[in-house]
C-alpha positions in Angstrom: 1.6 -3.6 -0.6 -0.5 -2.7 2.4 2.5 -1.6 4.4 3.5 0.8 1.7 0.1 2.5 1.7 0.3 2.8 5.5 3.7 4.4 5.2 2.4 7.0 2.7 -0.7 7.7 4.8 1.5 8.2 7.9 3.8 10.5 5.9 0.9 12.7 4.8 -0.4 12.7 8.4 3.0 13.9 9.6 3.1 16.6 7.0 -0.4 17.9 7.9 0.4 17.7 11.6 3.6 19.8 11.2 1.6 22.3 9.2 -1.0 22.5 12.0 1.8 23.0 14.5 3.2 25.9 12.5 -0.3 27.4 12.4 -0.6 27.0 16.1 2.7 28.9 16.7 1.7 31.5 14.2 -1.7 32.2 15.9 -0.3 31.9 19.4 1.9 35.0 19.0 4.7 36.1 21.3 4.1 34.5 24.7 6.5 33.4 27.4 9.3 35.5 26.0 9.7 33.2 23.0 9.3 34.6 19.5 6.7 32.8 17.5 9.0 32.5 14.5 11.3 30.0 16.3 8.6 27.4 16.8 7.0 28.1 13.5 10.3 27.7 11.7 11.1 24.4 13.4 7.6 23.1 12.5 8.0 24.1 8.9 11.5 22.6 8.8 10.0 19.3 10.0 7.4 19.5 7.3 10.1 19.9 4.6 12.0 17.0 6.1 8.8 14.8 6.1 8.1 15.8 2.5 11.6 14.9 1.4 11.4 11.6 3.3 8.1 10.7 1.8 9.3 11.4 -1.7 12.5 9.3 -1.2 10.4 6.4 0.2 8.1 6.6 -2.9 11.1 6.6 -5.2 12.6 3.6 -3.3 9.3 1.7 -3.4 9.1 2.3 -7.2 12.7 1.2 -7.7 12.1 -2.0 -5.7 8.9 -2.7 -7.5 6.4 -2.3 -4.7 4.5 0.3 -6.6 4.1 0.8 -10.4 3.4 4.0 -12.2 0.1 4.3 -14.0 -1.6 6.9 -16.1 -1.0 8.2 -19.5 1.3 5.8 -21.5 4.4 7.3 -23.0 4.0 8.6 -26.5 0.2 8.8 -26.3 
């Protein structure tokens, strides 16, 4: 149970870090002859990949019974 929470936290940290990296490239501008859009696009692509990976890990954890859904019961 604790390992799954750590995995989710690491996933969120990776998503936030890639967003921060994209912000850095956006604010840095065109330096060293490299357009800012290349670094920003790569960082945002990593963010999408991390988000999909986190979603798939959560689905797998639910399917294996590591986590259980809670909230509003069906039909309530």
